[in-house]
Backbone bond lengths (Angstrom), bond angles and torsions (degrees), N, CA, C in turn:
res aa  C-N    CA-C-N  psi(-1)  N-CA   C-N-CA  omega(-1)  CA-C   N-CA-C  phi
1 M - - - 1.466 - - 1.531 110.44 -
2 I 1.320 115.03 159.61 1.459 120.26 -179.61 1.529 109.28 -86.84
3 D 1.320 115.45 132.99 1.456 119.53 177.81 1.527 109.79 -69.76
4 R 1.316 117.13 140.95 1.467 119.58 -174.64 1.517 112.80 -69.97
5 T 1.311 117.68 -21.18 1.463 119.17 178.55 1.524 111.65 -73.78
6 V 1.330 117.08 -16.08 1.462 121.04 -178.05 1.521 111.23 -89.42
7 V 1.347 116.55 -18.83 1.467 120.20 -173.85 1.527 113.38 -58.53
8 P 1.347 120.56 -46.10 1.474 119.07 178.84 1.527 112.96 -60.47
9 Y 1.336 115.98 -36.72 1.466 118.87 178.95 1.525 110.82 -67.56
10 L 1.338 116.92 -39.90 1.464 120.35 177.43 1.517 110.73 -64.20
11 A 1.325 117.00 -41.75 1.464 120.57 179.58 1.526 110.22 -63.19
12 G 1.329 117.08 -44.81 1.459 120.31 178.82 1.517 111.76 -63.59
13 F 1.340 116.15 -38.68 1.455 120.51 178.99 1.522 110.65 -64.89
14 L 1.332 117.17 -42.26 1.465 120.46 179.80 1.525 110.71 -65.64
15 V 1.327 117.27 -39.30 1.463 120.35 178.04 1.522 110.28 -64.01
16 C 1.337 116.68 -41.41 1.469 120.49 179.00 1.519 110.90 -64.10
17 V 1.322 117.45 -45.82 1.465 120.80 179.76 1.521 110.47 -63.17
18 G 1.331 117.20 -42.09 1.467 120.62 179.66 1.518 111.53 -63.02
19 S 1.340 117.13 -42.53 1.459 119.66 -179.39 1.528 110.96 -67.84
20 V 1.331 116.76 -36.06 1.471 119.75 177.67 1.524 110.27 -65.43
21 L 1.328 117.13 -40.84 1.469 120.28 178.55 1.522 110.52 -65.00
22 V 1.326 117.44 -39.98 1.466 120.74 178.67 1.529 110.35 -64.54
23 L 1.339 116.46 -43.29 1.463 119.69 178.80 1.524 110.95 -63.54
24 A 1.334 116.95 -40.26 1.457 120.47 179.48 1.528 110.23 -64.42
25 A 1.332 116.71 -41.19 1.464 120.14 179.98 1.526 110.44 -66.43
26 C 1.336 116.74 -37.06 1.461 119.67 -178.63 1.527 111.28 -73.10
27 T 1.326 117.71 -37.06 1.458 119.52 -174.91 1.522 112.16 -79.14
28 Q 1.338 118.18 -18.22 1.465 118.84 177.04 1.524 111.01 -70.95
29 G 1.336 116.94 -23.95 1.454 121.36 166.00 1.514 115.01 72.86
30 G 1.325 119.36 3.93 1.460 118.92 179.39 1.513 112.08 -78.06
31 G 1.346 117.55 -28.40 1.454 118.82 -170.15 1.504 113.63 -118.60
32 D 1.320 117.06 92.77 1.460 118.85 170.23 1.521 110.60 -70.22
33 A 1.324 117.30 -26.23 1.464 120.24 178.68 1.529 110.37 -70.79
34 E 1.342 116.81 -29.32 1.454 119.54 -179.30 1.528 111.90 -81.76
35 R 1.317 116.93 -19.53 1.458 119.51 -171.17 1.536 113.45 -64.22
36 P 1.337 120.54 -46.54 1.473 118.63 -179.59 1.522 112.18 -62.23
37 A 1.320 117.73 -38.12 1.468 120.72 179.08 1.521 110.18 -65.44
38 A 1.327 117.30 -40.51 1.464 120.59 -179.91 1.525 110.01 -66.45
39 V 1.318 116.65 -41.36 1.466 119.99 -179.15 1.517 110.34 -67.44
40 S 1.332 117.35 -41.03 1.457 119.65 -179.56 1.521 111.01 -68.29
41 S 1.337 117.19 -36.26 1.460 119.58 178.61 1.527 110.28 -69.27
42 A 1.337 117.23 -36.75 1.457 120.31 177.44 1.531 110.18 -66.48
43 A 1.331 116.27 -38.73 1.463 119.55 177.75 1.521 110.47 -68.17
44 G 1.315 117.21 -33.69 1.460 120.76 178.71 1.514 111.75 -68.81
45 V 1.340 116.78 -34.08 1.460 120.38 179.13 1.520 109.80 -67.14
46 R 1.322 116.84 -43.16 1.456 119.87 -179.28 1.516 108.88 -77.63
C-alpha cells in the first residue's frame, strides 16, 4: 500500500508532469484545436 505521507508528493508530481505536457503540447504549435482542451484541463487540475 501507499504510505499516506507520500500522497501529497505524488499529487504535486502528477500536477507538475501534467502541466509540463500541456506546455509542450501548446509550444509545438501544431494544434490550435487541442489548445482550448489543454488549457481547460490544466485549469481543472488547479
